[in-house]
DSSP file (Angstrom, degrees, kcal/mol; ACC not computed):
  #  RESIDUE AA STRUCTURE BP1 BP2  ACC     N-H-->O    O-->H-N    N-H-->O    O-->H-N    TCO  KAPPA ALPHA  PHI   PSI    X-CA   Y-CA   Z-CA
    1    1 A X              0   0    0      0, 0.0    43,-0.4     0, 0.0     2,-0.2   0.000 360.0 360.0 360.0 135.6   38.2  -31.4  -50.1
    2    2 A X        -     0   0    0     42,-0.1     2,-0.3    41,-0.1    27,-0.2  -0.562 360.0 -92.3-103.5 168.5   36.9  -28.1  -51.4
    3    3 A X        -     0   0    0     25,-2.1     2,-0.1    39,-0.2    -1,-0.1  -0.606  40.2-124.3 -83.6 139.4   33.7  -27.4  -53.3
    4    4 A X     >  -     0   0    0     -2,-0.3     4,-1.5     1,-0.1     5,-0.1  -0.402  13.5-124.0 -82.2 157.4   34.0  -27.3  -57.1
    5    5 A X  H  > S+     0   0    0      1,-0.2     4,-2.1     2,-0.2     5,-0.2   0.805 112.4  63.1 -67.7 -29.6   32.9  -24.3  -59.2
    6    6 A X  H  > S+     0   0    0      1,-0.2     4,-2.6     2,-0.2    -1,-0.2   0.932 102.1  48.9 -60.9 -43.7   30.6  -26.7  -61.1
    7    7 A X  H  > S+     0   0    0      1,-0.2     4,-2.5     2,-0.2    -1,-0.2   0.903 109.3  52.3 -63.6 -38.4   28.7  -27.3  -57.9
    8    8 A X  H  X S+     0   0    0     -4,-1.5     4,-2.2     2,-0.2    -1,-0.2   0.887 110.0  48.4 -63.2 -37.9   28.4  -23.6  -57.2
    9    9 A X  H  X S+     0   0    0     -4,-2.1     4,-2.2     2,-0.2    -2,-0.2   0.915 111.4  50.1 -65.0 -44.6   27.0  -23.1  -60.7
   10   10 A X  H  X S+     0   0    0     -4,-2.6     4,-2.3     1,-0.2    -2,-0.2   0.895 113.8  46.1 -60.6 -41.0   24.4  -26.0  -60.2
   11   11 A X  H  X S+     0   0    0     -4,-2.5     4,-2.5     2,-0.2    -1,-0.2   0.877 107.3  57.1 -70.3 -38.7   23.4  -24.4  -56.8
   12   12 A X  H  < S+     0   0    0     -4,-2.2    -2,-0.2     1,-0.2    -1,-0.2   0.918 111.9  42.6 -54.4 -48.2   23.2  -21.0  -58.4
   13   13 A X  H >< S+     0   0    0     -4,-2.2     3,-1.6     1,-0.2    -2,-0.2   0.914 112.4  52.2 -63.1 -45.8   20.7  -22.4  -60.8
   14   14 A X  H 3< S+     0   0    0     -4,-2.3     3,-0.4     1,-0.3    -2,-0.2   0.839 112.5  46.0 -61.8 -34.2   18.8  -24.4  -58.2
   15   15 A X  T >< S+     0   0    0     -4,-2.5     3,-1.9     1,-0.2    -1,-0.3   0.144  76.0 117.9 -94.0  18.0   18.4  -21.3  -56.0
   16   16 A X  T <  S+     0   0    0     -3,-1.6    -1,-0.2     1,-0.3    -2,-0.1   0.714  70.1  58.5 -62.0 -20.3   17.3  -19.1  -59.0
   17   17 A X  T 3  S+     0   0    0     -3,-0.4     2,-0.4    -4,-0.2    -1,-0.3   0.593  89.3  86.9 -84.6  -8.8   13.9  -18.5  -57.3
   18   18 A X  S X  S-     0   0    0     -3,-1.9     3,-0.7     1,-0.1    71,-0.0  -0.785  86.4-116.2 -93.2 128.6   15.5  -17.0  -54.2
   19   19 A X  T 3  S-     0   0    0     -2,-0.4    16,-0.4     1,-0.2    -2,-0.1  -0.296  82.6  -2.5 -68.6 145.6   16.2  -13.2  -54.5
   20   20 A X  T 3  S-     0   0    0     14,-0.2    15,-0.8     1,-0.2    16,-0.5   0.812  79.4-180.0  52.5  41.9   19.7  -11.7  -54.5
   21   21 A X  E <   +A   34   0A   0     -3,-0.7     2,-0.3    13,-0.2    13,-0.2  -0.521   3.7 171.1 -73.4 140.4   21.6  -15.0  -54.0
   22   22 A X  E     -A   33   0A   0     11,-1.8    11,-2.9    -2,-0.2     2,-0.5  -0.988  23.2-145.9-147.1 150.4   25.3  -14.6  -53.8
   23   23 A X  E     -A   32   0A   0     -2,-0.3     2,-0.4     9,-0.2     9,-0.2  -0.962  12.1-167.2-119.6 132.8   28.2  -17.1  -52.9
   24   24 A X  E     -A   31   0A   0      7,-2.5     7,-2.4    -2,-0.5     5,-0.0  -0.985  24.6-118.9-125.1 124.7   31.3  -15.9  -51.1
   25   25 A X  E     -A   30   0A   0     -2,-0.4     5,-0.3     5,-0.2     2,-0.3  -0.265  30.8-179.9 -62.6 143.3   34.3  -18.2  -50.8
   26   26 A X  E >   -A   29   0A   0      3,-3.5     3,-1.5     0, 0.0    -1,-0.0  -0.767  67.7 -36.2-151.3 101.2   35.5  -19.1  -47.3
   27   27 A X  T 3  S-     0   0    0     -2,-0.3     3,-0.1     1,-0.3    -2,-0.0   0.896 124.2 -42.2  55.2  47.6   38.5  -21.4  -46.8
   28   28 A X  T 3  S+     0   0    0      1,-0.3   -25,-2.1   -26,-0.1    -1,-0.3   0.371 133.1  72.8  84.4  -5.7   37.8  -23.5  -49.9
   29   29 A X  E <  S-A   26   0A   0     -3,-1.5    -3,-3.5   -27,-0.2     2,-0.4  -0.523  77.7-111.1-123.3-165.0   34.1  -23.7  -49.2
   30   30 A X  E     -AB  25  42A   0     12,-2.1    12,-2.8    -5,-0.3     2,-0.4  -0.989   4.9-147.0-141.4 142.6   31.2  -21.1  -49.5
   31   31 A X  E     -AB  24  41A   0     -7,-2.4    -7,-2.5    -2,-0.4     2,-0.5  -0.863  25.5-144.8 -95.1 139.4   28.8  -19.0  -47.6
   32   32 A X  E     -AB  23  40A   0      8,-3.0     7,-2.9    -2,-0.4     8,-1.4  -0.928  17.6-169.6-113.1 126.3   25.5  -18.5  -49.3
   33   33 A X  E     -AB  22  38A   0    -11,-2.9   -11,-1.8    -2,-0.5     2,-0.4  -0.816  16.5-169.1-114.2 147.9   23.6  -15.2  -48.9
   34   34 A X  E >  S-AB  21  37A   0      3,-1.7     3,-1.8    -2,-0.3   -14,-0.2  -0.980  84.9 -15.2-131.9 124.5   20.2  -13.8  -49.8
   35   35 A X  T 3  S-     0   0    0    -15,-0.8   -14,-0.1    -2,-0.4   -15,-0.1   0.863 131.5 -51.7  47.7  41.5   19.6  -10.1  -49.5
   36   36 A X  T 3  S+     0   0    0    -16,-0.5     2,-0.5     1,-0.2    -1,-0.3   0.470 114.3 113.4  83.7   1.4   22.8   -9.9  -47.4
   37   37 A X  E <   -B   34   0A   0     -3,-1.8    -3,-1.7    63,-0.0     2,-0.2  -0.925  67.4-125.3-115.1 124.9   22.0  -12.6  -44.9
   38   38 A X  E     +B   33   0A   0     -2,-0.5    -5,-0.3    -5,-0.2     3,-0.1  -0.482  40.2 158.3 -61.4 124.8   23.8  -15.9  -44.6
   39   39 A X  E     +     0   0A   0     -7,-2.9    11,-2.5     1,-0.3     2,-0.3   0.432  59.3  17.7-129.2  -7.8   21.3  -18.8  -44.9
   40   40 A X  E     -BC  32  49A   0     -8,-1.4    -8,-3.0     9,-0.3    -1,-0.3  -0.984  54.3-143.2-157.6 168.0   23.5  -21.7  -46.0
   41   41 A X  E     -BC  31  48A   0      7,-2.8     7,-3.2    -2,-0.3     2,-0.6  -0.980  10.9-148.8-132.7 144.2   26.9  -23.1  -46.4
   42   42 A X  E     +BC  30  47A   0    -12,-2.8   -12,-2.1    -2,-0.3     2,-0.4  -0.966  25.8 169.6-117.1 117.4   28.3  -25.2  -49.2
   43   43 A X  E >   - C   0  46A   0      3,-2.1     3,-1.0    -2,-0.6   -41,-0.1  -0.995  66.4  -8.8-132.8 130.7   31.0  -27.7  -47.9
   44   44 A X  T 3  S-     0   0    0     -2,-0.4    -1,-0.1   -43,-0.4   -41,-0.1   0.914 129.8 -54.3  49.5  49.5   32.5  -30.6  -49.9
   45   45 A X  T 3  S+     0   0    0      1,-0.2     2,-0.4    -3,-0.1    -1,-0.2   0.691 114.5 116.3  63.8  22.9   29.9  -30.0  -52.8
   46   46 A X  E <   -C   43   0A   0     -3,-1.0    -3,-2.1    20,-0.1     2,-0.5  -0.972  61.2-134.9-127.3 137.6   26.9  -30.3  -50.4
   47   47 A X  E     -C   42   0A   0     -2,-0.4    29,-2.8    -5,-0.2     2,-0.5  -0.756  22.4-175.2 -91.4 126.2   24.4  -27.6  -49.5
   48   48 A X  E     -CD  41  75A   0     -7,-3.2    -7,-2.8    -2,-0.5     2,-0.3  -0.987  13.2-146.2-125.2 132.0   23.5  -27.1  -45.8
   49   49 A X  E     -CD  40  74A   0     25,-2.4    25,-1.8    -2,-0.5    -9,-0.3  -0.667  23.4-111.8 -90.0 146.6   20.9  -24.7  -44.6
   50   50 A X  E     - D   0  73A   0    -11,-2.5    23,-0.3    -2,-0.3     2,-0.3  -0.551  42.2-157.5 -69.7 144.7   21.2  -22.9  -41.4
   51   51 A X        -     0   0    0     21,-2.1     2,-0.3    -2,-0.2    -1,-0.0  -0.777  19.4-171.4-127.5 168.1   18.5  -24.1  -38.9
   52   52 A X    >>  -     0   0    0     -2,-0.3     3,-1.7    46,-0.1     4,-1.4  -0.911  51.4 -91.4-146.1 165.2   16.6  -22.9  -35.8
   53   53 A X  T 34 S+     0   0    0     -2,-0.3     4,-0.4     1,-0.3     3,-0.2   0.861 128.1  56.5 -50.8 -32.8   14.3  -24.9  -33.5
   54   54 A X  T 34 S+     0   0    0     43,-0.2    -1,-0.3     1,-0.2     3,-0.1   0.722 112.9  39.8 -75.0 -20.8   11.4  -23.7  -35.8
   55   55 A X  T X4 S+     0   0    0     -3,-1.7     3,-2.1     1,-0.1     4,-0.3   0.619  86.7  90.5-106.9 -12.8   13.0  -25.2  -39.0
   56   56 A X  G >< S+     0   0    0     -4,-1.4     3,-1.4     1,-0.3    -1,-0.1   0.780  77.0  67.0 -58.5 -31.2   14.4  -28.5  -37.8
   57   57 A X  G 3  S+     0   0    0     -4,-0.4    -1,-0.3     1,-0.3    -2,-0.1   0.719  89.8  66.7 -66.6 -16.9   11.2  -30.4  -38.6
   58   58 A X  G <  S+     0   0    0     -3,-2.1     2,-0.4    32,-0.1    -1,-0.3   0.739  89.6  79.2 -73.4 -20.6   11.8  -29.8  -42.4
   59   59 A X    <   -     0   0    0     -3,-1.4     3,-0.2    -4,-0.3    17,-0.1  -0.730  62.1-157.4 -98.7 132.5   15.0  -32.0  -42.3
   60   60 A X  S    S+     0   0    0     -2,-0.4     2,-0.9     1,-0.2    -1,-0.2   0.969  92.3  40.7 -63.1 -54.0   15.0  -35.8  -42.5
   61   61 A X    >   +     0   0    0     14,-0.2     3,-0.9     1,-0.1    14,-0.3  -0.828  64.8 179.6-104.0 103.3   18.4  -36.1  -40.9
   62   62 A X  T 3  S+     0   0    0     -2,-0.9    -1,-0.1     1,-0.2    11,-0.1   0.446  75.0  64.7 -82.0   0.6   18.8  -33.6  -38.1
   63   63 A X  T 3  S+     0   0    0      2,-0.1    -1,-0.2    12,-0.0     2,-0.1   0.502  70.3 110.2-102.8  -5.3   22.3  -34.8  -37.4
   64   64 A X    <   -     0   0    0     -3,-0.9     2,-0.3    11,-0.1     9,-0.2  -0.423  46.8-172.7 -68.6 143.1   24.1  -33.8  -40.6
   65   65 A X        -     0   0    0      9,-0.1     3,-0.1    -2,-0.1     9,-0.1  -0.968  34.9-123.1-137.4 153.6   26.5  -30.9  -40.1
   66   66 A X  S    S-     0   0    0     -2,-0.3     2,-0.3     1,-0.2   -20,-0.1   0.819  93.8 -11.9 -65.6 -34.3   28.5  -28.9  -42.6
   67   67 A X  S >  S-     0   0    0     -3,-0.0     3,-2.3   -24,-0.0    -1,-0.2  -0.967  93.9 -68.4-158.9 161.8   31.8  -29.7  -40.8
   68   68 A X  T 3  S+     0   0    0     -2,-0.3     3,-0.1     1,-0.3    -2,-0.0  -0.298 122.0  15.8 -56.3 134.1   32.9  -31.3  -37.6
   69   69 A X  T 3  S+     0   0    0      1,-0.3    -1,-0.3    -4,-0.0     2,-0.1   0.338  94.4 129.5  83.2  -7.4   32.0  -29.0  -34.7
   70   70 A X    <   -     0   0    0     -3,-2.3     2,-0.3     1,-0.0    -1,-0.3  -0.393  39.9-160.3 -75.2 158.3   29.6  -26.8  -36.8
   71   71 A X        +     0   0    0      1,-0.1     3,-0.1    -3,-0.1    -5,-0.1  -0.917  56.1  29.1-138.4 161.7   26.2  -26.2  -35.4
   72   72 A X  S    S+     0   0    0     -2,-0.3   -21,-2.1     1,-0.2     2,-0.3   0.819  88.5 106.5  57.3  38.7   22.8  -25.1  -36.6
   73   73 A X  E     -D   50   0A   0    -23,-0.3     2,-0.3    -9,-0.2   -23,-0.2  -0.983  42.8-172.4-138.5 148.8   23.0  -26.5  -40.2
   74   74 A X  E     -D   49   0A   0    -25,-1.8   -25,-2.4    -2,-0.3    -9,-0.1  -0.996  33.7-100.4-140.6 145.3   21.4  -29.5  -41.8
   75   75 A X  E     -D   48   0A   0    -14,-0.3   -27,-0.2    -2,-0.3   -14,-0.2  -0.373  40.1-113.5 -66.7 137.6   22.0  -31.0  -45.2
   76   76 A X        -     0   0    0    -29,-2.8   -29,-0.1    -2,-0.1     2,-0.1  -0.449  33.5-107.2 -71.0 139.7   19.5  -30.1  -47.9
   77   77 A X    >>  -     0   0    0     -2,-0.1     4,-0.9     1,-0.1     3,-0.9  -0.436  21.9-126.6 -60.5 135.2   17.3  -33.0  -49.2
   78   78 A X  H >> S+     0   0    0      1,-0.2     4,-0.9     2,-0.2     3,-0.5   0.845 109.0  58.8 -58.0 -33.8   18.3  -34.1  -52.7
   79   79 A X  H >> S+     0   0    0      1,-0.2     4,-0.6     2,-0.2     3,-0.5   0.873  99.1  57.9 -63.4 -35.4   14.6  -33.7  -53.9
   80   80 A X  H X4 S+     0   0    0     -3,-0.9     3,-0.9     1,-0.2     7,-0.5   0.854  99.4  57.6 -63.7 -34.6   14.7  -30.0  -52.9
   81   81 A X  H << S+     0   0    0     -4,-0.9    -1,-0.2    -3,-0.5    -2,-0.2   0.816 108.5  47.3 -68.6 -27.3   17.7  -29.4  -55.3
   82   82 A X  H << S+     0   0    0     -4,-0.9     2,-0.5    -3,-0.5    -1,-0.3   0.523 107.4  60.5 -88.9  -6.6   15.5  -30.7  -58.2
   83   83 A X    <X  -     0   0    0     -3,-0.9     4,-2.7    -4,-0.6     5,-0.2  -0.879  63.0-173.7-125.9  95.9   12.5  -28.6  -57.3
   84   84 A X  H  > S+     0   0    0     -2,-0.5     4,-2.3     1,-0.2     5,-0.2   0.845  84.7  51.6 -64.0 -33.3   13.4  -24.9  -57.4
   85   85 A X  H  > S+     0   0    0      2,-0.2     4,-2.1     1,-0.2    -1,-0.2   0.928 111.9  45.8 -72.4 -40.5   10.0  -23.7  -56.0
   86   86 A X  H  > S+     0   0    0      2,-0.2     4,-2.8     1,-0.2     5,-0.2   0.936 113.2  49.8 -60.2 -48.0   10.2  -26.1  -53.1
   87   87 A X  H  X S+     0   0    0     -4,-2.7     4,-2.0    -7,-0.5    -2,-0.2   0.902 111.7  48.9 -63.2 -38.0   13.8  -25.2  -52.3
   88   88 A X  H  X S+     0   0    0     -4,-2.3     4,-2.7    -5,-0.2    -1,-0.2   0.880 110.0  52.2 -67.6 -36.3   12.9  -21.4  -52.5
   89   89 A X  H  X S+     0   0    0     -4,-2.1     4,-2.2     1,-0.2    -2,-0.2   0.928 111.4  45.9 -63.9 -45.5    9.9  -22.1  -50.1
   90   90 A X  H  X S+     0   0    0     -4,-2.8     4,-2.1     2,-0.2    -2,-0.2   0.870 113.0  50.2 -68.4 -33.8   12.2  -23.8  -47.6
   91   91 A X  H  X S+     0   0    0     -4,-2.0     4,-3.1     2,-0.2     5,-0.2   0.935 110.5  49.5 -65.7 -49.8   14.8  -21.0  -47.9
   92   92 A X  H  X S+     0   0    0     -4,-2.7     4,-1.6     2,-0.2    -2,-0.2   0.904 112.4  48.5 -50.2 -45.3   12.2  -18.3  -47.3
   93   93 A X  H  X S+     0   0    0     -4,-2.2     4,-1.2     1,-0.2    -1,-0.2   0.902 111.8  48.2 -67.5 -40.5   10.9  -20.2  -44.3
   94   94 A X  H >X S+     0   0    0     -4,-2.1     4,-2.2     1,-0.2     3,-0.6   0.928 108.8  54.2 -69.4 -40.7   14.5  -20.6  -42.9
   95   95 A X  H 3< S+     0   0    0     -4,-3.1    -1,-0.2     1,-0.2    -2,-0.2   0.846 107.7  51.7 -61.8 -31.8   15.2  -16.8  -43.5
   96   96 A X  H 3< S+     0   0    0     -4,-1.6    -1,-0.2    -5,-0.2    -2,-0.2   0.783 119.8  33.4 -73.1 -26.3   12.2  -16.0  -41.5
   97   97 A X  H << S+     0   0    0     -4,-1.2   -43,-0.2    -3,-0.6     2,-0.2   0.559  91.5  93.9-112.4  -9.0   13.2  -18.2  -38.6
   98   98 A X  S  < S-     0   0    0     -4,-2.2   -46,-0.1    -5,-0.1   -48,-0.0  -0.620  87.5 -98.1 -82.4 150.1   17.0  -18.1  -38.3
   99   99 A X        -     0   0    0     -2,-0.2     3,-0.1     1,-0.1    -1,-0.1  -0.329  41.8-106.5 -67.5 147.8   18.3  -15.5  -35.9
  100  100 A X        -     0   0    0      1,-0.2    -1,-0.1    -3,-0.1     3,-0.1  -0.309  48.6 -82.7 -70.3 158.9   19.5  -12.2  -37.5
  101  101 A X        -     0   0    0      1,-0.1    -1,-0.2    -2,-0.0     2,-0.1  -0.298  50.6-101.1 -63.8 148.1   23.2  -11.6  -37.6
  102  102 A X        -     0   0    0      1,-0.1    -1,-0.1    -3,-0.1     2,-0.1  -0.439  42.2-105.1 -63.0 136.5   24.8  -10.2  -34.5
  103  103 A X        -     0   0    0     -2,-0.1     2,-0.3     1,-0.1    -1,-0.1  -0.391  39.4-107.9 -62.2 141.9   25.5   -6.5  -34.7
  104  104 A X        -     0   0    0      1,-0.1     2,-0.1    -3,-0.1    -1,-0.1  -0.536  33.8-118.2 -68.3 130.7   29.1   -5.7  -35.2
  105  105 A X        -     0   0    0     -2,-0.3    -1,-0.1     1,-0.1    -3,-0.0  -0.435  29.3-113.0 -72.2 147.4   30.7   -4.3  -32.2
  106  106 A X        -     0   0    0     -2,-0.1    -1,-0.1     1,-0.1     0, 0.0  -0.007  26.2-106.2 -67.3 177.9   32.2   -0.8  -32.4
  107  107 A X        -     0   0    0      3,-0.2     3,-0.4     0, 0.0    -1,-0.1   0.392  52.4-111.6 -90.3   2.0   35.9    0.0  -32.2
  108  108 A X  S    S-     0   0    0      1,-0.2    -3,-0.0     2,-0.1    -2,-0.0   0.879  76.4 -47.8  69.6  34.8   35.5    1.4  -28.6
  109  109 A X  S    S+     0   0    0      1,-0.3    -1,-0.2     2,-0.0     2,-0.1   0.511  97.5 147.6  84.8   4.8   36.2    5.0  -29.6
  110  110 A X              0   0    0     -3,-0.4    -1,-0.3     1,-0.1    -3,-0.2  -0.458 360.0 360.0 -72.3 148.4   39.3    4.2  -31.7
  111  111 A X              0   0    0     -2,-0.1    -1,-0.1    -4,-0.1    -2,-0.0   0.448 360.0 360.0 -90.5 360.0   39.9    6.4  -34.7
């Protein structure tokens, strides 16, 4: 099952306190970016934030995953979706603590 456009519009509104949020489609689901960094996934109409050891304490259920085999994501609490300021606070905290993206490797001298 893929994520609906209605869900993305709801999440765009819920994340309105977070700067430069964008959603990029990925195989029927979405990656969520802020200022060019992936901080969340939307899978089956559900928002999952990327996690790190420093952010796991924020989540009630630490075993939820965006999809089988995925790692380092937890489902966002329903209350956060109703409270834009709290959601923004959690996203900012997550962005501070999730690892930065890996640098892209060069082409090894290819032209």
